[in-house]
Structures are given as structure tokens and as C-alpha cells.
LUMMIGU-392667 format. One record per residue: residue number from 1; residue in one letter; z, y, x of N, C-alpha, C, O in turn. Coordinates in Angstrom, 1 decimal. Each point is the difference from the previous one (the first is absolute). Layout:
N
TIKE  pos  code     n.w     n.v     n.u    ca.w    ca.v    ca.u     c.w     c.v     c.u     o.w     o.v     o.u
TIKE  NUM     A       Z       Y       X       Z       Y       X       Z       Y       X       Z       Y       X
...
This chain:
79
TIKE  pos  code     n.w     n.v     n.u    ca.w    ca.v    ca.u     c.w     c.v     c.u     o.w     o.v     o.u
TIKE    1     M    -0.1    -1.2     0.9     0.1     1.1    -0.9     0.0     1.3     1.0     0.3    -0.1     1.2
TIKE    2     S    -0.6     1.3    -1.9    -0.2     1.1     0.8     1.4     0.7     0.0     0.9    -0.2    -0.8
TIKE    3     R    -0.8     1.1     1.9     1.2     0.5     0.1     0.0     1.5    -0.8    -0.3     1.0     0.6
TIKE    4     V     0.6    -0.9    -1.8    -0.2     1.0    -0.9     1.1    -0.2    -1.0     0.2    -1.1    -0.6
TIKE    5     C     0.4     2.5     0.4     1.4     0.1    -0.9    -0.7    -0.3    -1.2    -1.0     0.7    -0.2
TIKE    6     D     1.3    -1.7    -1.0    -0.4    -0.1    -1.2     0.3     1.1    -0.8    -0.8     0.2    -1.0
TIKE    7     L     1.7     0.6     1.2     0.4     1.4    -1.1    -0.5     1.2     0.4    -0.3     0.8    -0.8
TIKE    8     T     0.0    -0.6     2.2    -0.2     1.3     0.6    -1.4     0.0     0.9    -0.5     1.0     0.3
TIKE    9     G     0.2    -2.0     0.0    -1.2    -0.2     0.8     0.1     0.4     1.2    -1.0     0.4     0.6
TIKE   10     K     2.0    -0.4     0.1     0.5     0.3     1.4    -0.9    -1.2     0.9    -0.1    -1.1    -0.5
TIKE   11     K    -0.3     1.3     1.4    -0.8    -0.8     1.1     0.2     0.2     1.2     0.8     0.8     0.4
TIKE   12     A    -1.4    -1.6     0.6     0.1     0.6     1.5    -0.9     1.2     0.3    -1.0     0.3    -0.6
TIKE   13     M     1.4     0.3     1.5    -0.4     1.3     0.5    -0.5    -0.3     1.4     0.6    -0.8     0.7
TIKE   14     T    -1.7     1.4     0.0    -0.1    -0.2     1.2     0.2     1.3     0.9    -0.2     1.1    -0.5
TIKE   15     G     0.5    -1.3     1.8     0.5     1.0     1.0    -0.2    -0.5     1.4    -0.7    -1.0     0.2
TIKE   16     N     1.2     1.6     0.6    -0.4    -0.1     1.5     1.6    -0.5     0.6     1.0     0.7    -0.3
TIKE   17     N    -0.9    -1.9     1.3     0.7     0.0     0.8    -0.1     1.0     1.2    -1.1     0.0     0.5
TIKE   18     V     2.1     0.9     0.1    -0.4     0.9     0.8     0.8    -0.2     1.3     1.2     0.4     0.0
TIKE   19     S    -1.5    -1.0     1.0     0.7    -0.3     1.5     0.3     1.1     0.6    -0.5     1.1    -0.2
TIKE   20     F     1.6    -1.2     1.1     0.4     1.0     1.2    -1.4     0.7     0.3    -0.2     1.2    -0.3
TIKE   21     S    -0.9    -1.9     0.7    -1.1     0.7     0.5    -0.8     0.6    -1.0    -1.1     0.4     0.3
TIKE   22     N     1.7    -0.3    -1.5    -0.9     0.6    -1.3    -1.2    -0.7    -0.1    -1.1     0.6    -0.3
TIKE   23     K     1.1    -2.0     0.5    -1.1    -0.7    -0.4     0.1    -0.8    -1.5     1.0    -0.7    -0.3
TIKE   24     K    -2.0     1.1    -0.4     0.2    -0.6    -1.5    -0.8    -1.3    -0.4    -1.2    -0.4     0.2
TIKE   25     N     2.4     0.0    -1.0    -0.8    -1.5    -0.4     0.5     0.0    -1.5     1.0     0.6    -0.4
TIKE   26     K    -2.1    -1.3    -0.3     0.1     0.1    -1.5     1.3    -1.1    -0.5     0.3    -1.1     0.6
TIKE   27     R     0.2     1.5    -1.6     1.2    -0.8    -0.4    -0.2     0.1    -1.7    -0.9     0.5    -0.6
TIKE   28     K     2.0    -1.0     0.1     0.3     0.0    -1.5     1.4    -0.1    -0.2     0.9    -0.7     0.5
TIKE   29     F    -0.7     1.6    -1.5     1.5     0.3    -0.4    -0.1    -0.6    -1.4    -0.5     0.6    -1.0
TIKE   30     N     1.0    -1.9     0.9     0.1    -0.9    -1.4     1.3     0.7    -0.9     1.0     0.6     0.5
TIKE   31     A    -1.3    -0.6    -1.8     0.9     0.4    -0.7     1.2    -1.2    -0.2    -0.3    -1.2     0.1
TIKE   32     N     1.3     1.7    -0.3     1.2    -0.9     0.2     0.1    -0.6    -1.9     0.4     0.6    -0.9
TIKE   33     L    -1.0    -1.9     1.0    -0.1    -0.5    -1.2     1.0    -1.0     0.0     0.5    -0.5     1.0
TIKE   34     L     0.1     0.1    -2.6     0.7    -1.3    -0.1    -0.3    -0.4    -1.4    -0.3     0.7    -1.0
TIKE   35     T     0.5    -2.0     1.2    -0.6    -0.9    -1.5     1.1     0.1    -0.8     1.0    -0.8     0.4
TIKE   36     K    -0.7     1.5    -1.7     1.0     0.0    -0.9    -0.2    -0.4    -1.1    -1.1     0.1    -0.5
TIKE   37     K     2.2    -0.9    -0.4    -0.2    -0.2    -1.4     0.8     1.1    -0.7     1.1     0.3     0.4
TIKE   38     F    -1.6     0.1    -1.3     0.5     0.9    -1.1     0.2    -0.6    -1.4    -0.9    -0.8    -0.5
TIKE   39     Y     2.0     1.3    -0.1    -0.1    -0.7    -1.5    -0.1     1.3    -0.7     0.7     1.0     0.1
TIKE   40     I    -2.0    -1.2    -1.1    -0.1     1.2    -0.9     0.5    -0.3    -1.3    -0.5    -0.9    -0.8
TIKE   41     P     1.6     1.7     0.4     0.6    -0.3    -1.4    -0.8     0.1    -1.2     0.2    -0.9    -0.9
TIKE   42     E    -1.1     1.9     0.8    -0.9     0.4    -1.2    -0.9    -1.1    -0.4    -0.3    -0.2    -1.1
TIKE   43     E    -0.1    -0.6     2.4    -0.8    -1.1    -0.3     0.7    -1.3     0.2    -0.7    -1.0    -0.3
TIKE   44     D     1.8     0.9     0.7     1.1    -1.2     0.2    -0.8    -1.0     0.9    -0.3    -1.2    -0.3
TIKE   45     R     0.0     1.7     1.6    -0.7    -0.8     1.0     0.3     0.4     1.4     0.6     1.0     0.3
TIKE   46     W    -0.9    -1.7     0.6     0.1     0.2     1.5    -1.3     0.2     0.4    -0.9    -0.6    -0.7
TIKE   47     V     0.7     1.3     1.7    -1.4     0.3     0.9     0.3     0.3     1.3     1.0     0.7     0.3
TIKE   48     T    -1.8    -1.1     0.4     0.1    -0.1     1.6    -0.8     0.7     0.3    -1.1    -0.1    -0.5
TIKE   49     L     1.5     1.2     1.5    -1.0     1.0     0.4     0.2     0.2     1.4     1.2    -0.1     0.5
TIKE   50     K    -2.3     0.4     0.4     0.2     0.5     1.3     0.1     1.5    -0.1    -0.9     0.7    -0.4
TIKE   51     V     2.1    -0.2     0.8     0.2     1.5     0.1     0.4     0.5     1.3     0.5    -0.7     0.8
TIKE   52     A    -0.6     2.0    -0.6     0.6     0.4     1.1     1.5     0.6     0.1     0.5     0.4    -1.1
TIKE   53     A     0.1    -0.4     2.1     1.3     0.3    -0.1     0.2     1.2    -0.6     1.0     0.1    -0.8
TIKE   54     S    -1.7     1.1     1.0     0.1     1.3    -0.6    -0.1    -0.1    -1.7     0.4     0.7    -0.9
TIKE   55     T    -1.2    -1.8     0.8    -0.1     0.1    -1.6     1.0    -0.8    -0.9     0.2     0.1    -1.2
TIKE   56     L     0.5    -1.1     2.3     1.2    -0.4    -0.7     1.2     1.2     0.0     1.0    -0.1    -0.6
TIKE   57     K    -1.2     1.1     1.3     1.0     1.0    -0.3    -0.4     0.6    -1.2     0.9     0.4    -0.8
TIKE   58     T    -2.1    -0.4     0.6    -0.4     0.9    -1.3     0.1    -0.9    -1.1    -0.2     0.6    -1.0
TIKE   59     I     0.6    -2.1     0.9     0.1    -0.8    -1.0     1.4     0.3    -0.1     0.4     0.4    -1.1
TIKE   60     N     0.6    -0.6     2.1     1.4     0.1    -0.3     0.3     1.3    -0.7     1.0     0.0    -0.8
TIKE   61     K    -1.8     1.3     1.2     0.3     1.3    -0.8    -0.7     0.2    -1.5     0.7     0.6    -0.8
TIKE   62     K    -1.7    -1.1     0.6    -0.6     0.2    -1.2     0.2    -1.2    -0.9     0.2     0.3    -1.2
TIKE   63     G    -0.2    -1.5     1.6    -0.1    -1.3    -0.6    -1.3    -0.6     0.0    -0.8     0.8     0.5
TIKE   64     I     0.3    -1.8    -0.7    -0.9    -0.9     0.3    -1.0     0.3    -1.0    -1.2     0.0     0.3
TIKE   65     S     1.6     0.3    -1.6    -1.2     0.2    -1.2    -0.5     1.3     0.4    -1.3     0.1     0.0
TIKE   66     A     2.0     1.0     0.2    -0.6     1.2     0.4    -0.8     0.0     1.2    -0.8     0.9     0.0
TIKE   67     V     0.8    -1.7     0.9    -0.6    -0.2     1.1    -1.4    -0.5     0.0    -0.9     0.3     0.7
TIKE   68     L     1.0    -1.5    -2.0    -1.3    -0.5    -0.2    -0.6     0.7    -1.0    -1.1    -0.5    -0.2
TIKE   69     K     1.4     1.4    -0.7    -0.6     0.7    -0.8    -0.9     1.3     0.8    -1.1     0.4    -0.3
TIKE   70     D     2.0     0.0     1.5    -0.9     0.9     1.0    -1.1    -0.7     0.5    -1.2     0.3    -0.1
TIKE   71     A     1.6    -1.4     0.7    -1.3    -1.0     0.7    -1.0    -0.3    -1.0    -1.1    -0.2     0.4
TIKE   72     A     1.4     0.0    -1.6    -1.2    -0.5    -1.0    -0.7     1.5    -0.1    -1.3     0.1     0.0
TIKE   73     A     2.0     0.9     0.0    -0.9     1.4    -0.2    -0.6     0.3     1.2    -1.0     0.6    -0.1
TIKE   74     N     1.4    -1.0     1.3    -0.9     0.2     1.2    -1.1    -1.1     0.6    -0.5    -0.1     1.2
TIKE   75     G     0.4    -0.7    -2.2    -0.9    -1.1     0.1     0.3    -1.2     1.1    -0.9    -0.6     0.6
TIKE   76     Y     2.2     0.3    -0.4     0.3    -0.8     1.0     0.7    -1.5    -0.6     0.3    -0.9     0.7
TIKE   77     V    -0.2     0.9    -1.9     0.7    -1.1    -0.8    -1.0    -0.5    -0.9    -0.4     0.8    -0.7
TIKE   78     V     0.0    -1.8     0.6    -0.9    -0.5    -1.1     1.1    -1.0    -1.0     0.7    -0.9     0.5
TIKE   79     K    -0.8     1.3    -1.7     1.2    -0.9    -0.8    -0.6    -1.3    -0.7     0.7    -0.8    -0.6
């Protein structure tokens, strides 16, 4: 599977490793992804999502239902 957050669409960014001699080599900055199970009380079911750690903080703050609604509005989640 791809390394993309299911709710926010966060994915790997590219950049450079810069050595002491200022030589630049390409590298990837991967998103901090975790596979988590969430209970959705409105639908009375469990879902498994691959989410970024920053998205987990948002879920703890807003709740899974609100975050899923925002993700659907942005086109990241297909119901």
C-alpha cells in the first residue's frame, strides 16, 4: 500500500541530504503513519485507517465523526 494518510492525504516529501561539504543528495521525508482501528458510534462499526500522527491529534481533539466528515468533503474518504 502507499504511504498516504487516509484522512488528510499527507504523503512523502522530497528534499536533500546536505553534507558538511555542502554536497546534496536526494532523500525522502516520509509521513509518520500509523495503522489504527476507530469505532464510529453513528454507524456502530469499527474501521481501520492508516493515519498520520498529526491526524491522530486532530481526531482526539475534534472526534472521529467530524474528521471523517471533513475528509469526505475534501475527497479523501470514499464511503
